[in-house]
N, C-alpha and C positions, 0 to 999 in steps of 0.2 A: 587548455588548462583548465576550463569550466567543467569537462566531463572528468576529467582527472581529481577534482575535488570533490564531485558527484560520487565517483565510485571509490573514494577514501571516508564518505561520508556513510554509503550504504555499505562498507563494509564495517564500520564502528557500530553500527545502529543490527548488523546482524551480530557481532559481539554480545552487545548487550543484549539481544535476544534470547541467545542461546547461553549466557552466562548469568547473568542478573536476574532477568525477569521469570527463569523458573522460581524462584526464592521467591517470589511475592506472586506465585497463582493461587487463583481462588477453584478449588475442586481441581487442582493439575492443569487447570487451564490458564493463559496468559496471551494477552495480546500481541500483537507481530509491529513492533513498531518501525521497521524496515517495510512493511505493506502499507501502513498507515502514510509514511514519508513518500512512498511512490506515488500514493493517491494524492495528495495534497502537492505535490509537486507537477504531477499531471493536471489537475486541476487550474493549477497558478499558469502553467508555461506553455501548454496548448501540445497539439497533437508531434510534431518532431521528437520534443523534449518527453512527450509520454513514452514512444515507441521505445527512446534510449533506457529510459530508468526503468520500465517495465522489463525490458530483455534484462538488465543488471541485476535488479532484485530477484526477479524468477529465476535465474541463474546462480545467485547466491544463496537462496533459500533451497533452491535443489540439491545442493553440498550436503543437507542435514535431512534429506527429504529420501531417504532408500529406497522406499516401496514403489517410487515413482518420478523418477527422475526424467524431466522434461515437462511434467505437467504444471509445476510452477512457473517456469519460464513461455509456458504457451499463455496460460491462465491469467497472467500479469500483464505479459504486455497488452493482450486482448483487453482487460480490463484498463490498464492504464490509458489505453487510446478510448475508452467510454467514458471517462473519468476526465479525460480533454476534451471530448462532445461536450459535456456537463459544464464543465467551465468556461467553455467560449459564450455560453450565453446567461451565465449569471453575474452578477456583482459582486465580484471575489471578495471584498471586506466583508460582506454579509455570512457567519460562520454557520448559520443553519442551514442553509443546502449542503456544503460540504459536509457537514455530520450526517445528516441523511442519506448523503452520495455514500461516504464512507460506510457506512451499513449497509445500502443498498448494495454496493460493490461486495464486501466482504461476504455476503448471504451469496451472493452469486458465484465468489469463488469458490465456497462451500458445497453449492451444487454440482460446480463444473467438478470439481475433485471427484465429487462423489457419484455422478454422471461416468466420469473417466473411469474409475476405481472399478464401479460396475462392470464393465465391459472388460475388463481383464480378471471378474471373480475377485475383487480384493475389497475390504471395507473399511469404513471410518467411523466413529463416533460421532453421529449427527449431531449431539444434544451437545458435547463438549465442543465440539466446532461452532455451531449457533451461537453460544456462549462467547468464545473467541468473535465473534462478528459484532457484538456489543460492546466487548471492551476496546475493540478495534474502533468503534465509534466515539466511544468516550473518549481516549486516546488521540483521534481527531479532535474532538472539542476543546481538549487542553492543549494542545500544539498548532493547530493551524494556524492561530496567531502569530506566533513566534516564526513558524516557516515562511508565512506570507511577508512578516515585516524583515526578515534576515533576506528573503530573493529580492524583496524592493530595494532593500540596503546595497548590496553586493551584485547584484545582476543587473545590467542595465535592459530594460525592456521598456518599451512607447507605451506608455501609458496618459491619460487625460487627467489631470487632478484639476477642479474646481476650488 
C-alpha cells in the first residue's frame, strides 16, 4: 500500500512538472519536483526505498524524455542510492546537508546525461540544465521539511527521539 501511494504521489508530481511548472519558468528553465521528491525521499528512507523511488521517478521522467529513453531511469536509480548513502550518515532534521546534496546530485545528473548523450552524438543545453540544478536545490530548501514531517507522520520508522 505504501508503494502504491508513493507511485501516485510520483505521478501527481510528474503532472505538476509537465503542466504547471513550465508557466513559472525562468528563461525556459524550471525545476523537477519529482526528482527533488525522489532525492528527499531517498535521504530520509534509506537504500531499499531509494532504489524503488529511483526506478519509479526515472521511468516516469523518461515518458517525456524522447531523445534518451532509459537515461533518467538509470541515473535516478544510481543517484537516489547515492542520496540514501548520504542520508545514512546525517542528522535528517538539518536542512543544509539535504539542500547541498540536492544541488550536487542534480549537477551529477546533468553531467551524467551530458556524458551519455555525448556517447550517442546528442547534445543538451548545459547552461539551462545547471540552472535547473540550482532551482532543484531551492525546491529542496522549500519542501524538505514538509516531506520529512509528512513521512514521519504517516510512515512508521524506527527513530530515536530525545
